[in-house]
N, C-alpha and C positions, 0 to 999 in steps of 0.2 A: 217453775222447774223446767217445763218443756221448752219455754222461750230461751232459757239459759243454755239448755242442751243444743237447741237449734242454732243459737248464735255461736256456740263453740264449734259445731259442725261446719258452719259457714266459714269460721276463721281458719279451721284446719284445711278446708278445701282451698281457701285463698292462699294459705301458706304453701300448700302443695303446688298450686299453679305458679306462684312466684318462684318457688324453688326450681320447678321444671323449666320456667322461662329463663331463669338465671343460668341454669346448667346448659340449656340449648344455645343461648346467646354467647356464653363463655366458650362453649365448644366450637361454634362457628368462628368466633374471634380467634381461638387458638388455632383452628385450621388455616385461617387467613395468615396468621403470623408464621405458622409452620411452613406454608406454601412460599411465603416471602423468603424465609431462611433457606429453604431448599433451592429456590431460584438463584439467590445470591451465592450460595455455596457452589451450585453448578457453574455459574458464571465465572467465578474465580478459580474453581478447580480445572476448568477447561483451559484457562490462560496460564495456570501454574506450570504446565509442562514446558513452557518457554524458558523458565528459570532452571530447568533440569538439564544437566549435560547429557548428550546422547551416550548410550551405553551399548557397546558392542559385545554381545554374548556369543561365545563359540558353541555351536550346536553339535557339529559332527566333523570328523576327518575322513576323507574318502581317497584312497590310493588310486593311482592311475592304472590303466590296463597294463598287463605284462608287456615289456619291451616298448613302452611308449612314454611320451612326456606331454604335459599340458601345454598347449599353445594359447587357448582362449576358452573361457568359461562363460556361458550365457546364463540366463536366469533359470536355473535348473528346477527350482521349485514351481515354476510356471510352465514347465514342459519344454524349455529350450535345451539345446544340446551343448556339450563341451566338444572342442575340437582338439584332437590328440595327434601328435606326430608319431606315426607308427601304429602297430608293429610293421616292420619292413619298410618298403618304399611307398608309403601311402599315408593319407590323412584319414583318421577315423572319427566319425560323429557318434557320441555316446550320450545316452540319457540316464537320468537318475530314477531308479525304481526301487522304492523301499530302502532308500540310502545305500543302494548298490548300483555301481556303474555298469551299464549294459550297452554294448556296441550296437548301433543301428544302421550305419552305413559306412562304407570304406571307399575313399576316392583314390583310385590307383594311378600310378604314374611309372614311367621307366626310371630306374635308379639313377640314370645319368642326368635326369631332369632335377631342377631346383624347385621345391614345393614348400610354400609357407603360407601364412595367413596375415591379414591386416583387417582393421575394423574401420568402417565408414558410417558415421552417424548411427551407431548401434547395430549395423549390419555387417557380419563377418564375410570376408571374401577370401578365396584361395587364389594364390598367385603361382602359376606354373610357367617355368622358363626352360626352354629346351637348350640343348648343347649348342645350337646355332644362334641363340639369342632371340627366339620367338617367345613373346610374352603373352600369356592368356590370363585375363581377369575373370574369375568364376565366382558368382554369388553362391554362398553356402546356406542351404536351408537349415535353420536351427529349431524350428517349431513343427510339431506334427507327430503322428504315430509312426509305427514301423512302415506302414503302407505308404504314407505320404513322403517319408524320408527316403524311401527306396531301400533296395537290398544291396548287399555287398557287390562292389564292382560297378554300380550303376554310374554312368558318366554324367557330369554336370554340364549344363549348357553354358557356353562362353559368352559373356556380356561384351567383352572387348578383347581385341587381339592386335598386336603391333610387333614390329621387329626392332631389335637393337643391331646396329652395324656389326656384322660377324667378326670383323677385325678387332673392334673394341671389346666385344664379349669374350673373345679368345684370350685377351690379356687382362681381364677384369680381376680385381682382388676382392672387392665386395660391392654391394649395391644397396640402394634404398629406394622405396617406392611410396608415393603419397597420392591419395585419391580424394578429389573434391567433387563438388556438385557439377562443375563444368569441365575441369581440367584434371588429367592425370600427369604427374611429374615423376620421372624416374632418373636417379643419379647412378651412374656406373663409374666406379673408381678404378683407375689403372695406376701403374707406377708413374706415369708421366703427367696425367691430367684427369679431370673429372668431366665426364660427358653428362650434360643435363638435357633431357629430352622431354618436351611438352607434347601431350597428346590430347586433343579435344574429344571428350567422351561422346558428344553428339555427332561429331564428324571425325572419325579415327584417321582419315586420310590427311587431316590438318595436323602436321607434325612440325615442331620447331626444335632445333638442336643448338646448344651453346656449350662452350667449354670454360672451365675455371682451373686455376692451378690446383694440384693434388695435395698441397701442403696444409690446407685448411678444410675442416669438415663442413658440410652443408646440411641445413635442416629445411624440409620442404613444407611450404604453406600453400597448398593448392587452392583453398577457398579464398585466400587473399590474393591469389595470382602472383605469388612471390616465392623466392627462395632466399634464405638468409645464410650468409657465410660467416662462420665463427672464427674470429681471430683472438689473439691473446686477451685483449681488452677492448674489443670492438665487434660490433654486429653490422654487417653490410647486407642491404636488401637489394635484390634484383628482381625486375618484373619479367614477364614472358618474352619481352623483346631484348632481354639482356642489358637493360638500362639500370644503372644504380639509382634508386629512388629514395633511399634513406640510409643514414649511418648513425649508429648510436655508440657513443664512447662510454666505456665503463670504467669504474674505479677498481674493479676486481677482475681477476681472470675468470674464464668461463669453463666449466667442466662439461656440461650437457645442457640441451634445450629440449623441454617437453612442450608439446602442443596437443590439442584434441579438437573435438568437433567444431567445424567452421573456422578454426584457427584464429579465433577472436582474441585468445590469450596465449602468451608465451610464458613458461616458467623456466628461468635461467638459473642453474645451480652454480655455486662458487665453491672454491676449495675450503673456505672458512665456515662451511656448514650453514650457509644462508642460501635463500631462494628468492630471487627477484621476479616479480610478476610484471609483465608488460601487456597492455591492452591496446587494441586497434582503435583508431578514430579516422574520420574522413577529413583530410586536409586539402580542400579545394580539388576534390576528385581523386586524390592520391591517398591510399590507405597507409597510414603510418602507425608506429607503435611507440608507446610512452610507458615509463615505469610508474606503477601505482602504489606498490608497497614492497617491503622486504620481510620475508618470513625467516625467523631464526630457528634452527634445529639444534639438537644436542651436539656436543663436541664429536667430530669425526663421523657425524651422521649425514647420509646422502640419500636422496630419493632413488628408488628403483623403478617404480611405476606410479602413475597418477591416473585416476578415473573420475570423471565428473558425474554427479547425479543428474538425471534427466529433467527433473522438475523442481528441485530446490537448489539453493545456492550452497551446495556442498561438494567437497572434493574428498576422495579417498586416496591417501598416499601410503604406500609401503616403502620402508627404508631398509638400508643395509644392516640395521641393528635389530632386525626382527620386530619391527614396530608397525602398527597400523595407526594412521593419524586421520582424524576427521576434521576437516578444515572448512571454515566459512570462506566461500569463494570470493566474496566481495571485499571483506575486510582483512583476510589473511590470518584470522585468529584460530589457533588450534583449540578446538572445543573438546576433543577426546583423544586420548592416547591409549593404545591397547597393545600389550605384549603378545607375540605370536610364538607358537612352538616350533615353527619352521622358518627358514630363510626364504621369503617369497620372491618370485620373479614377476608376478603380475597380480592384478586385482580387477574385479568387476563389482558394480554396485547398481542394484535395481530396487527401487522403492525402499523398503526396510530390510532388504536382503543383500548381504555382501559376500563375495566369494574371493578368497585369497588363495593363490596357488603357487607352488613351486613346480619343478619338473616332475616330481614323483607324487605329490600329495596336494589335494585341494581341501580347504577348510571353509565350511559354511557358517556364516555368522548372522545373527539377528540384531538389527539396530533398533534400539528402543529410544523413544523421546526425540524423534527427528526434528521437532519444533525447537529443540535446544540449539539447533544450528543458528538460529536468529540470536544475535547479540545486541547489547545496548548500542554499540557503535553502528551496526547495520540499521537499526531502527530509528536512530535519532541524529546521527552525524552525517555530514556530506560525504559522499563516496564517488570515486571515479568508476563509472560503470563501463562495460564494454560498448564501444561506439561513441563514447562521450569524451570530449577533449578536456573538460574541467570537472572538478567535483561538484556534485549537485545532490539535492534532496528530492527524490522522486517516488511516486507510488504508481507502479505498473506491474500488475500481478499476472496478467494473462498475455500469451503470445501465440503465434501460429504454429511454432515448432517447439520440439523439446530442446534441451541443452541451451536454453535461452535464460540469461540472468533475470530473475524476478527482482523488482525494485519495491521493497516494502518498507519505505521510510515514513514514519508517522507524522513528521513535521508538516508536510502539505496539508494533511487532514486537520491537524491542530490549528494551523493558521487559517484554514477555511472556516472552521467553527468559530474561532475568535473574531475573525473579520466580520462574518455575518451577524453574530449576536452583538458584538460591540457597536457596530454601526447601527444596528436596529435599536439599541438603547439610545443612541444619539438622536434618533428620530422619535422614539416613543416617549422619552423623558419630557421634552418640552410640551408635547401634546397632552400626555396624561397628567402631569403635574399642573400645567396651566388650567386644565378642566377641573382638577381636584381643588385647587385654590379657589377657583371661581364658585363652584357649587357649595363648597364647605364654608367659605368665608364671606363672599360678596353676595351670592344670590339669596333671594328671599326663600323662606321655607317652602312655599308652594311651588316655586320654580325648581328648587332642589329636589323635592319629592317627585317631580315629573321627569327631571333630567337625569338623575342618578340611575334609576332603573333602566332608562333607555340606553345609557352608555354601557351599563353592565350587561345588557342583553346582547351586545356585540360580542361578548366573550363566548357566547354559545354558538357562534358561527364556526362550522368545522374548518380546520386549517386546510383540508384538502380543497375546499371551495375557494378560500383565499388564494391558495397556490394556483388553482385553475384560472381564476380571474387574472391574476398577475401574469401567468404564462400566456394566456390567450389574448388578453387586451393590453396589458401594460408593456410586455416585452416588445411587441411590434412597434409601439409608439415610443420606445426608449430614446431613439436618436433625436426625435423632435421635441419630446416633452420632458426629458430627464432634467434639463436645467429648470424648467417651470416647476416640476415637482419639488426640486431642491429649494427654490425660492419660496414656494408656498409653505413647505414644512418648517423652514427655519424662520419665517416671518409670522407664522400663526401665533406663537406665544406673545410677541410684542403687540400684535393686533388685538388679541384678547385683553391684554392689560389696558390698552388704549380705550377699547370699548367699555371696560369695567369702570374707567374713570369718567366717561362721558354719559354712560347710559342713565345714571341716576338723575343727572341734570335734565336730560331729555324726557325721562319718565315723569319728572315732577310737573312738566308743562302739558302733560297729556291728561285726558279725563280719567277718573279713578277706575272706570269700568275696564279700560284697556291698559292700565298702568302695569299690572302684573304680567300681562301677556307681552308687553313691549320688552320687558327684560329678557324674555326668551327669543323674541323675534330679532332684536337688534344684533345679538351675536351671530345669529344665523345669516342675516343679511351681510354683516361684515365679513364673515368667512367666505360667502359666495362672491362678494366683491373682490376679496383678496385673491380668490382662485381665478377670476376673470383677468385681473391685472397680471397675475403670474403667467398665465397662458398667452395673453395677447400682447402686453406691453414689455414684459421682462425680456423675452427673446429678442424683440426688435431693438431694445437698448443694447443688449449684448452684441448683436450683429453690427450695430453702429460703432461700438467701441473697438471691436476686433476687426472691422472692415471685412466681414465674410457675409455670405448669403444663406448658409445653412449650417446644420450641425455635423457635417461630415468630418470635421476636424477632430471630433471626439472619437477616439479609437482605443482599442485595448493595447496591451503590451506588445502584441505582434503586428499592430498596424491595421487590424481588421476593425470595421466600424462596430460600435458598441451594440451588443444584443442582450445576452443574458449575463449580466455582470453582478459584482458584489453589491452595487448601489440598488439595483432592482430587488435583490434578495432582502436588502435592509429595509426598503420601503414596505415590502409585503410583510416581513417579520415585524417591523415597527407597528404597523396597523394591527397585527395579530395580538401583540402583547400589550398594547396600550390600555385596553379595558381592564386587564388584571392589575396593572400598575395603578391605574386610576382608582379602582375600587379600594385597594388597601391604603393608598395614600389619602384618599378622601376620608376614610374611617379614622386615620391617624390624626388628620387636621381637625375634623369635627369632634374628635374625642378629647381635644385640649379643654380642660376645665374652663367654664365660662367665668369663674372667679378670677382667673389670671388675666383674662381680657379686660374685665371690669377694673381690675387693679391698675392695669396699664393705662386705661382711659382716665382713671381718676388722677394719675400722675401727670396728665397732660399730653400723653403720646397720641399721635394721630393714628388713624386706622391702618395706614400703611406701615408705620413704625411698629405698631403692635404686631402686625402680621410678620414682619421681618425679624424683629428682636425677641418676640415672645412665642407666637404660635408656631412658627417654622422651627424654632430652636427646640421647643418641647416635643413637637411631632417629628423631629429629625430621625430618631431610631425607627419609627414606623415607616417613614418615607424611604429610608435606606433599605428596610426590609422589603418593601414593595419593589424597589428597583432591583434588589438582588434576586427576588423571586421571578421577576420579569426576565432578568438575565438568564437565570437557570432554565426558564421555559424556552427562551430563544435558543440557548445552547443545545437543548435536547429536542428541538423541533425537527421533524423529518420531512413531511410532505411538502411544505412550502419550499425548503431548500432543495429537495429532490426535483420539484417541478419547474422551478424558476431558473435555477442555474444551469449551466452547461455541464456541470459535474466534471470539471477538468481539475485534477489534483495538482495545483501549482503552488510552490513555496514562494509566494510573492504577496507583499502587502498592498500592491497596486489595487485601488478601488475599482478600476475599470477592467481588471483581469478576472478571469473565471475562478471558480473555487469548487472544492468538494468537501463537505462537512463530514464529521465522524458518523453522524446518524444516517446521512444519505449514502455513505459508503457501505454501511452495514446493510441497508435496504437493497443496494444494487448487487453486492458480491456475496453475501452470506447464502442466498438460495443456490448459488452455483458453485460454492466452495466444496471441494471433496472432503467428506467426513474424516476428521482426525488428521487432516493434512496440515502442513506448516501454515498455509494460507488460512485455513479454518481457525487454527490456534491464534494467529495474529489478529484476526477479526474479533475473536473473543477478548483479546487483550485490549483492543480499542473500545469494546463495550465496557470493560472494567474501568478504563480511563473515563469514559463518559459517565458511568454510574458514580464513580468516586467524586468527580468534579461536581455534578449536580447535587449529590448527597451533601457534600461539604457546604455548597452555596446555600441550599435550602435550609440546612441546620443552622447556619449562621443567621440567616433571615428570620427563622423562628425564634432564636434566642433574642434578637433585637425586638421582635414583636412582644415577647414576654416582658422584656425590660420596659417597653412602653406601657404595657398594662400595669406593671407594678408602680411606675411613676404616676400613672393616671389615678390609681387607687390611693396613693399617698397624697395626691393633690386634693 
C-alpha cells in the first residue's frame, strides 16, 4: 500500500513537472511568436503611411493687424515672424503668441519710398527704394524674442545698396527684383523699354545694364544667371551679357512663369488651366531648360502662388478657386486637394506646417502623412530630375542644401540586390552541387563522413569576416586576378567530374592502406593544380590573344579601372552561401532511396546514367530548395555587400559597375534618417520589400523540401 502511494506521488510530481515544463516552453514559444508578429506589424505599419494621401487639416484662422496686410508668413509655430505691410508707411514683424498676432518690430520708411519684401532661399528681405531710385536690400530677422527682434522703429542694416538711373526711375511704371546667390537682377519697366540691371552681390560696383522692348514681360532667374522674356508662344533666355542663349517654342500661350529657390525649375501656366514644368540642365557649360511634365488643373483654375518644401519633393500651390494643392515635385502628381475658406494670395510650407494667407487672414494648417507625397511613379519609374538632361532612375537622399530634389527611386537598389545575389548563385551552384554530387554519390562512406562536416563548418564563418577578407585582400587584387578567379570558379566543376572519373582507376593501383586517403588527396591536388593554372597560365593566354600586357583594359562603366564591382561581391557571396547549398543538396541526393539506384543498375544503366536520370531527378525538389534558400540568404546578406562594394546606387546591369543592395542601403541610411520623415518611411518600405521577397523564397523552398520528404517516404 505504501509502495503504491509512493508510486502515485512520484507520478503526480512527474505530471506536475511535465505540465510546468509544457507551460513554460509554450509560454516562451508564444512570446517568440508574439515578438515576431509585433516586429512584422511595426515594419509594415511604418511603411503603410506611404500609401496614405497627405491630409491638410485647418487648425486656426488668424486675422492681420489693423490697417495691415500679409506679405510673408514664416514658420510661426517655430518662433518665426510674419511680415505685414502697415499700418502706415512701414513694415511690421509680428509673432504668434497663444494664437494671437503680436507686433514685435516696425521698419519705418518715408511714405514716398517704395517698400516691399521678397524671399531668398527661405530668408525674407525688405526692399526699400527711394524717390530717386536708390535701392537698398535689407535682411529681415524673423526668429527671436522681442529683445533680439528689436523695438519699434529700429533700423535694419543694409546688405546691399545700388542706384537705378534717376531718369529711368522717374518714368517707371512697375519693377521686379530677383536675388540669387551671386547676382541681383532688377527690371524697371517704362512706357518705352525695360531696363535690366545686373548687380554682383559680392562686388556691388560691378553693374551691367541692358534694355529690352517693353511689350513683353520678363522673369528673373538670378541663380541661373539668366532672364527669360515671355512672348505669346515662346520663351527667350538671355544671360548677363545680354546674349540670347536659349529659345523654347511652345504650343500654348503663356500666362505667367513661377520660379523659386535656385531657379532650377520653372512652372509656366497656360490659359487652358495647364502648368508646364521646365527643369535646368547643363549643356556644354550653358544652363538650358527643358519641359519635363504638364500638370492639368480644373477648368478655369490658375495658380496664385507656389512654395516648395525644403526637404521633401513637395510643392504647395494655392489657386484662384480657393484650393490648396499638394503636388509631388518630381512627377507632377496632385496627391492632395483641399478647399480653403479664403481666396489666398500666398502660401508658406515648413515641415508638416503650412500657412495660407490673403491680405487680411492667415490660415494655419497641419499636414499629416507627408510620406504620402512619394508615389509609385516617383519610386519606380524613370524621372527627369533637376540638373539631368534625360530621365533616369536614381537613389540620392542627401544633399548639402535645402530645397534640393531628393531622388528616392528603388530600382537601383533592387537591381543591386538581384545582381549580387544572382551572380553569386552562378558561382555557388557549380561549387556546391559539384561537391554535393561527389560526396553523396561518388565518395566512399569514410571520405564522405570526413568531408561533409568539414564543408558544413565553413557555414559557421561570420559573413563579416568573409567581407573583411574580400575587401582587404581580394579587392586590391581585382584588376590582376579577376580573370583568374573567373577561370578557376567556372572550371572547378568540370575538373571535379574529371577527377571523379579517374580517381577510382588510380586508387585501385595503390596499396589498400592509402587507397581511401587517396580519394580525398586527389581532388585536393587537382583543385590546387587548377588554381595554379588559372593564376599563372590563363592570364598569359588572354594577354597573348588580346595582344595586351596587363588588365588595365578592364574598367567600369565610367572608364575607371575595376575596384569594388559586382563580380567581387558575387565571388565573396558565392563562397558564403556555398556551404548552405551544399549541405541541403547533399542531404537531398543522399536521401534518394538505395532501391531506386539498385533497380537502375539491374536494368543495365551505368553509374553516370543512374545519377543523371534517377538520382538527380528524384532529388531535384531538394536541390531546388537548396538553391532557393541560398538565393534568399544572398539576397538578404548585409555585411559582405556593405564591405565589398563601393555602395553606388546605379540602375545598371553592367557586371563591372558598382551597386548598392537593399540591405546595405538600410545599414547605411537608416541610422541617419530623421524619425518619421519621408526618407525614414521609404527605408521601411524597402525593408518590407526585402522581408516579403525573402519570406516568399524561403516558403517556396520549404514547400519543395516537404515534397521531397513525402516522395522519399513513399519510396
